[in-house]
C-alpha positions as a Markdown table, in Angstrom:
| # | Residue | x | y | z |
|---|---|---|---|---|
| 1 | Met | 21.7 | -9.7 | 9.2 |
| 2 | Gln | 18.8 | -9.2 | 6.5 |
| 3 | Val | 17.4 | -12.8 | 7.2 |
| 4 | Arg | 17.1 | -12.2 | 11.0 |
| 5 | Trp | 15.7 | -8.6 | 10.2 |
| 6 | Ala | 13.3 | -10.3 | 8.2 |
| 7 | Phe | 11.9 | -12.8 | 10.7 |
| 8 | Glu | 11.7 | -9.6 | 13.1 |
| 9 | Glu | 9.7 | -7.6 | 10.8 |
| 10 | Val | 6.9 | -10.3 | 10.2 |
| 11 | Gly | 7.1 | -11.5 | 13.5 |
| 12 | Gln | 8.2 | -15.3 | 13.4 |
| 13 | Pro | 10.6 | -16.9 | 16.1 |
| 14 | Tyr | 14.1 | -18.4 | 14.2 |
| 15 | Asp | 17.1 | -20.2 | 15.7 |
| 16 | Val | 20.5 | -19.4 | 14.8 |
| 17 | Arg | 23.0 | -21.7 | 13.9 |
| 18 | Leu | 26.6 | -20.6 | 14.3 |
| 19 | Val | 29.2 | -22.1 | 11.8 |
| 20 | Ser | 32.6 | -21.9 | 12.0 |
| 21 | Phe | 34.8 | -20.9 | 8.8 |
| 22 | Gly | 36.2 | -24.3 | 8.7 |
| 23 | Gly | 32.4 | -26.2 | 9.6 |
| 24 | Met | 31.1 | -23.9 | 6.4 |
| 25 | Lys | 33.6 | -26.0 | 4.2 |
| 26 | Gln | 32.3 | -29.1 | 6.0 |
| 27 | Pro | 30.1 | -31.9 | 3.6 |
| 28 | Ala | 26.8 | -31.1 | 6.0 |
| 29 | His | 27.2 | -27.5 | 5.7 |
| 30 | Leu | 28.1 | -27.5 | 1.9 |
| 31 | Ala | 24.7 | -29.7 | 1.2 |
| 32 | Leu | 23.0 | -26.8 | 2.8 |
| 33 | Asn | 25.0 | -24.3 | 0.3 |
| 34 | Pro | 27.4 | -25.6 | -2.3 |
| 35 | Phe | 29.4 | -22.7 | -2.2 |
| 36 | Gly | 30.4 | -22.9 | 1.5 |
| 37 | Asn | 28.9 | -19.6 | 2.6 |
| 38 | Ile | 26.4 | -18.2 | 5.1 |
| 39 | Pro | 23.4 | -18.1 | 5.8 |
| 40 | Thr | 21.6 | -21.0 | 5.3 |
| 41 | Tyr | 17.8 | -22.0 | 6.1 |
| 42 | Glu | 16.1 | -25.1 | 6.7 |
| 43 | Glu | 12.3 | -25.3 | 7.1 |
| 44 | Gly | 11.2 | -29.5 | 6.9 |
| 45 | Asp | 12.5 | -30.5 | 3.8 |
| 46 | Leu | 13.2 | -27.2 | 2.4 |
| 47 | Ala | 16.6 | -26.1 | 2.7 |
| 48 | Leu | 18.1 | -22.6 | 1.3 |
| 49 | Phe | 20.8 | -20.3 | 0.9 |
| 50 | Glu | 21.7 | -16.5 | -0.1 |
| 51 | Ser | 20.0 | -14.3 | 1.9 |
| 52 | Gly | 17.7 | -12.9 | -1.2 |
| 53 | Ala | 16.2 | -16.2 | -1.8 |
| 54 | Ile | 15.5 | -16.8 | 2.1 |
| 55 | Val | 14.2 | -12.9 | 2.6 |
| 56 | Leu | 11.8 | -13.7 | -0.5 |
| 57 | His | 10.8 | -16.8 | 1.1 |
| 58 | Ile | 9.9 | -15.4 | 4.2 |
| 59 | Ala | 8.0 | -12.2 | 2.6 |
| 60 | Val | 6.4 | -14.4 | 0.3 |
| 61 | Arg | 5.0 | -17.1 | 3.3 |
| 62 | His | 4.3 | -14.8 | 5.7 |
| 63 | Gly | 2.7 | -11.0 | 5.5 |
| 64 | Gly | 4.3 | -7.7 | 6.2 |
| 65 | Leu | 7.0 | -7.7 | 3.7 |
| 66 | Leu | 5.8 | -7.5 | 0.5 |
| 67 | Pro | 2.9 | -5.2 | -0.8 |
| 68 | Asp | -0.4 | -6.7 | -1.8 |
| 69 | Asp | -0.8 | -4.9 | -5.0 |
| 70 | Ala | 1.1 | -6.9 | -7.8 |
| 71 | Asn | 2.6 | -4.1 | -9.2 |
| 72 | Ala | 4.2 | -2.6 | -5.9 |
| 73 | Arg | 5.0 | -6.2 | -4.8 |
| 74 | Ala | 7.0 | -6.7 | -8.2 |
| 75 | Arg | 8.7 | -3.2 | -7.6 |
| 76 | Ala | 9.7 | -4.0 | -4.2 |
| 77 | Val | 11.4 | -7.6 | -5.6 |
| 78 | Ala | 12.9 | -5.1 | -8.2 |
| 79 | Trp | 14.8 | -3.0 | -5.4 |
| 80 | Met | 15.8 | -6.4 | -3.5 |
| 81 | Leu | 17.2 | -7.4 | -7.1 |
| 82 | Ala | 18.7 | -3.8 | -7.3 |
| 83 | Ala | 20.7 | -4.0 | -3.7 |
| 84 | Tyr | 22.3 | -7.2 | -5.0 |
| 85 | Ser | 23.2 | -6.6 | -8.4 |
| 86 | Thr | 23.5 | -2.7 | -8.6 |
| 87 | Val | 24.1 | -1.2 | -5.4 |
| 88 | Glu | 26.3 | -3.7 | -3.3 |
| 89 | Pro | 28.9 | -4.8 | -5.7 |
| 90 | Pro | 31.4 | -1.6 | -5.6 |
| 91 | Ile | 30.8 | -2.1 | -1.6 |
| 92 | Leu | 32.0 | -5.7 | -1.6 |
| 93 | Glu | 34.4 | -4.6 | -4.0 |
| 94 | Arg | 35.9 | -2.3 | -1.7 |
| 95 | Ala | 35.6 | -4.4 | 1.2 |
| 96 | Thr | 37.7 | -7.1 | -0.7 |
| 97 | Ala | 40.2 | -4.7 | -1.5 |
| 98 | Val | 40.7 | -3.4 | 2.2 |
| 99 | Ile | 40.5 | -7.0 | 3.5 |
| 100 | Leu | 42.1 | -9.1 | 1.0 |
| 101 | Glu | 43.9 | -7.0 | -1.4 |
| 102 | Arg | 45.6 | -4.4 | 1.0 |
| 103 | Asp | 49.2 | -5.7 | -0.1 |
| 104 | Ala | 48.3 | -5.6 | -3.7 |
| 105 | Pro | 50.9 | -3.2 | -5.4 |
| 106 | Trp | 47.7 | -1.3 | -6.9 |
| 107 | His | 45.7 | -1.2 | -3.9 |
| 108 | Asp | 46.4 | 2.2 | -3.4 |
| 109 | Glu | 45.5 | 3.4 | -7.1 |
| 110 | Arg | 41.9 | 1.1 | -7.0 |
| 111 | Leu | 40.6 | 2.4 | -3.6 |
| 112 | Pro | 39.7 | 5.9 | -5.1 |
| 113 | Leu | 38.0 | 4.4 | -8.0 |
| 114 | Val | 36.2 | 1.9 | -6.0 |
| 115 | Asp | 34.9 | 4.6 | -3.4 |
| 116 | Asp | 34.1 | 6.9 | -6.4 |
| 117 | Arg | 31.6 | 3.7 | -7.7 |
| 118 | Ile | 30.3 | 3.5 | -4.3 |
| 119 | Arg | 29.7 | 7.5 | -4.1 |
| 120 | Lys | 27.7 | 7.5 | -7.6 |
| 121 | Arg | 25.8 | 4.5 | -6.3 |
| 122 | Leu | 24.8 | 6.1 | -3.0 |
| 123 | Ala | 24.0 | 9.7 | -4.4 |
| 124 | Glu | 21.7 | 7.5 | -7.3 |
| 125 | Leu | 19.8 | 6.0 | -4.3 |
| 126 | Ser | 19.7 | 9.2 | -2.3 |
| 127 | Arg | 18.1 | 11.3 | -5.3 |
| 128 | Tyr | 15.4 | 8.6 | -5.8 |
| 129 | Leu | 14.2 | 8.6 | -2.4 |
| 130 | Gly | 14.4 | 12.2 | -1.7 |
| 131 | Asp | 12.7 | 13.2 | 1.3 |
| 132 | Cys | 10.6 | 9.5 | 1.5 |
| 133 | Asp | 11.2 | 7.2 | 4.2 |
| 134 | Trp | 10.9 | 4.0 | 2.2 |
| 135 | Leu | 11.9 | 3.2 | -1.6 |
| 136 | Asp | 8.3 | 2.5 | -2.8 |
| 137 | Gly | 5.7 | 4.2 | -0.2 |
| 138 | Ala | 5.6 | 1.2 | 2.7 |
| 139 | Phe | 8.2 | -0.4 | 4.0 |
| 140 | Ser | 8.9 | -3.3 | 2.0 |
| 141 | Ala | 11.6 | -6.4 | 1.7 |
| 142 | Gly | 13.5 | -4.2 | -0.9 |
| 143 | Asp | 13.9 | -1.7 | 1.7 |
| 144 | Leu | 15.5 | -4.4 | 4.0 |
| 145 | His | 17.9 | -5.1 | 1.2 |
| 146 | Gly | 18.4 | -1.5 | 0.2 |
| 147 | Gly | 18.6 | -0.4 | 4.0 |
| 148 | Arg | 22.1 | -2.7 | 3.7 |
| 149 | Ala | 23.7 | -0.5 | 1.7 |
| 150 | Ala | 24.4 | 2.5 | 3.9 |
| 151 | Pro | 26.1 | 0.6 | 6.9 |
| 152 | Ala | 28.0 | -1.1 | 4.7 |
| 153 | Ala | 29.2 | 2.0 | 3.0 |
| 154 | Ala | 29.9 | 4.0 | 6.4 |
| 155 | Ile | 33.4 | 1.9 | 6.9 |
| 156 | Gly | 34.8 | 5.0 | 5.6 |
| 157 | Thr | 33.8 | 5.1 | 1.9 |
| 158 | Ala | 31.7 | 8.2 | 1.2 |
| 159 | Glu | 31.5 | 11.5 | 2.5 |
| 160 | Arg | 27.7 | 12.1 | 3.6 |
| 161 | Ile | 25.9 | 11.8 | 0.3 |
| 162 | Pro | 23.2 | 14.9 | 0.1 |
């Protein structure tokens, strides 16, 4: 989703190639992403994997997702990394628990703990944002990645965060 969103924000055309779960583990795809995941990105002789790396490449190559000011640009990148390393891990942990571990004997005890971690992260993010629309002034790649947290968490995790 973030890669498509980034292309839309910078007004660049893109092609989507659907890959089946089985296809992700085939040699051709593994050559693009050694972990056998999606998305991947190809441009000439460049092949990238991981959403953050792809979005950062798009943002550096095309205007509109990174501020011109060096300090604001650094903060936008920091927010991109925060989305992956701080905000998303408990959300992904919940998805794993619900989808892959629902039959585990500890599932019912673990889920409320994960939900509490999600509530905490979203509350911290909400406090930081206050009444602002964007994380650091104008919309940037940091918002694009940070904006993934709310829909992901809306799968039944938390009451409305003030």
